[in-house]
C-alpha positions as CSV (number, residue, x, y, z in Angstrom):
1,M,108.9,81.0,183.4
2,A,107.0,84.3,183.5
3,S,105.5,85.4,186.9
4,S,102.6,87.6,185.2
5,S,100.9,88.1,182.3
6,R,102.6,91.4,181.8
7,E,105.9,89.7,181.6
8,L,104.6,87.1,179.1
9,A,103.2,89.7,176.8
10,K,106.5,92.0,176.8
11,V,104.2,95.0,176.7
12,D,105.0,98.1,178.4
13,P,102.1,99.5,180.4
14,A,103.3,103.2,180.0
15,D,103.3,102.6,175.9
16,E,99.6,100.9,176.1
17,P,97.6,101.5,179.2
18,S,95.5,98.4,178.2
19,A,98.1,96.1,179.5
20,E,97.7,97.2,183.1
21,W,94.3,95.7,183.4
22,G,95.0,92.6,181.1
23,W,93.5,92.9,177.9
24,H,95.8,93.7,174.9
25,G,94.6,92.8,171.2
26,T,92.4,93.2,168.4
27,F,88.9,91.9,167.4
28,P,90.2,89.4,164.4
29,K,86.6,88.2,163.4
30,A,84.9,91.6,164.1
31,I,86.3,93.4,161.2
32,P,85.3,90.8,158.3
33,T,82.1,90.2,160.0
34,A,81.2,93.9,159.9
35,G,82.4,94.2,156.4
36,V,80.1,91.4,155.0
37,V,77.4,93.1,156.9
38,V,77.6,96.4,155.8
39,A,78.1,95.0,151.9
40,I,74.9,93.1,152.7
41,L,73.3,96.1,154.0
42,L,74.3,98.1,150.8
43,C,72.9,95.4,148.5
44,L,69.3,95.5,150.4
45,I,69.3,99.3,149.6
46,L,68.6,98.1,146.0
47,I,65.3,96.7,146.8
48,G,62.4,98.9,145.8
49,H,61.7,101.4,142.9
50,H,64.9,102.8,141.1
51,A,65.1,106.0,139.3
52,S,68.4,105.4,137.8
53,W,71.6,103.6,137.5
54,T,73.5,105.9,139.7
55,E,71.9,104.7,142.8
56,I,72.9,101.1,141.8
57,L,76.5,102.2,141.1
58,Y,76.5,104.1,144.5
59,A,75.5,100.6,146.4
60,V,76.9,97.6,144.4
61,V,80.4,99.3,143.6
62,P,81.2,100.0,147.4
63,A,79.7,96.6,148.4
64,V,82.0,94.8,146.0
65,V,85.1,96.7,147.0
66,I,84.2,95.9,150.6
67,L,83.7,92.3,149.9
68,L,87.0,92.1,148.1
69,A,88.7,93.6,150.8
70,V,87.3,91.0,153.3
71,I,88.2,88.4,150.9
72,V,91.9,89.5,150.4
73,G,92.2,90.3,154.1
74,T,91.2,87.0,155.1
75,L,93.5,85.5,152.3
76,R,96.4,87.4,153.5
77,K,96.0,86.7,156.9
78,R,95.6,82.8,156.4
79,N,99.1,83.1,154.6
80,D,100.6,85.4,156.9
81,W,104.3,84.2,158.4
82,R,103.6,86.0,161.8
83,R,100.4,83.9,162.8
C-alpha cells in the first residue's frame, strides 16, 4: 500500500511541481461549462438592431462551432476507454 499520495499518483515532483502540494489534475466540468456560456453570450449579442447579415454570421457560426465541440468532447469522454 502506498504511504503517501505522491506514491499513489506516480507523479514526479520534479516534472510537475503541483504534486508537491497535493493537487494534480484538470477541471473536467469547467471547459464544457465555459463553452456553453460563451456560446450563449454570442447568441445574446444578436439582440437589438442589426445592420447586416455579417454580424449574425460572426456571432452564430462561432457559437455553433463551440457547441459542437462541447458535444463531441462530451461524447468522446463518455466513450473513452481510459476513464
